[in-house]
Steps between C-alpha positions, in 0.01 A plus 500: 500500500702238317649557161256259337202657677596848393544396141162344502332807648649721221370248246142504641504870545577566133232244390227612738285651225567224247435192717172404637475451881468117428823500290693695774372245754601197308837655383582600858437148615700341220801739559489450872501118448784511249737715712429313815594178315791645308649691809746717293484857385302569188793639310701179535218251417582269214289289264587191706342651801172559317501151346555340837204701640283384211592146555413529868156640410452207260600248776235659732239411241421849368326490166683638187253791494584604849880468438459704182330783697779499767776507239325788322538705821872428517548578128306825532712602799830429327388659178444820701840469668664485155314806387602695809862384475474337835662183361746426215351165389147369508505153679153412347616546140583131461227360724214367285142544614343149573210399272167587655282214624253440220248330724148634499398729794330339804141593552197388692212296356139622540459253784806629684386858457167403655676335787704808568195718486326264742797503746513891510129573501492563885770772483374789290843647440656167383203425288513846335876466434461157339200614287676826382822307402289239312265747339756760379829305452698781667841449647525503872696820498227663290222371730672657814536829325125540409328790661125544554503781255630269227188281507224589256208315662245597230706349213679230706844621411817562706767745394846346543705815539849344484531153357821326401726746323290781638224432241147591601185313387141422592398148609145369536335314791188292519170573679594228763833660560327837549270339760799358688677828497188688628463237781863551602485875489174509704658278762823698514531742796825668393499823282755466225543616129612151413255225386676246724663637814648395830380611849704817462331602175809433288496263202534134594856362468594243242648282777162493688311395180767234420456353847124478466544314166751260664235416752241441217766263342537306833129477554393394151807286414574659159738794426345847482676828475376845394666449166329165464172699493636716215587188301160355583318809379694500164472121451114490564449784253727324239296175548183714418667607168552863594722657238869533601505872454216548753685282751822686429327832579347383822820352625697804408752305282702730284604220268232254377762226510454504876132423449541221240580240762134504598410395144689180574294461815187520294628235261591278805149548639345401166721184494382403844138542387567285193663233712199498735266440204713220365508301834 
């Protein structure tokens, strides 16, 4: 194991309980990308190395929000190295975090949702996955972790055991979503504790679901990801004037500031309606 790899393993081992699985996944990816680009040992990295890496990410067309998340991983790693006396100087101390992209989140219109539902109707599993993401607003990592015992069919609720930051919550699902889930489970031949499983009975992999959504994108001609469905869920509720605090609770946002962006989506939708009436 290389020096950099060993330092990263120590870092993740000490943060296993604090970081969510999704944070660990994204941080591992970011640190791997950084050190493969930098190609020097972690304890001799300088601020110039980090700035050059950030510049290369920008040149590749990454959005400020994505760059911000990758830099957060590097900053967190080096903050830990300082605390553990693994380095004498923190190379990230003088590296400023880029401003986040203030653009509104991308989401599907009602027509696009209908097209996606029509496309997936012949595959009961795909249709159930699409409907569950759209009806509940859960993250893909949360969806894949749902077990059959977490579903309350009588009250149409799903217990999300470990959301972001290991926070648990209940989400709701519609009657139509329940029908799609029942159709999928009746068709399924595999015994598994998971709501969505592969042919071995294990939970579906994120990679598999991402590939399915890539195929939806190619067939329909507009971008769709599992996270797009989460934005779509929240945006449609905001357009129907659901209070922010309710949307925040359903999404599992700790800070309501994370939910406020959907209020801007509601305002944008109202402006579009106004413009239509004026033409």
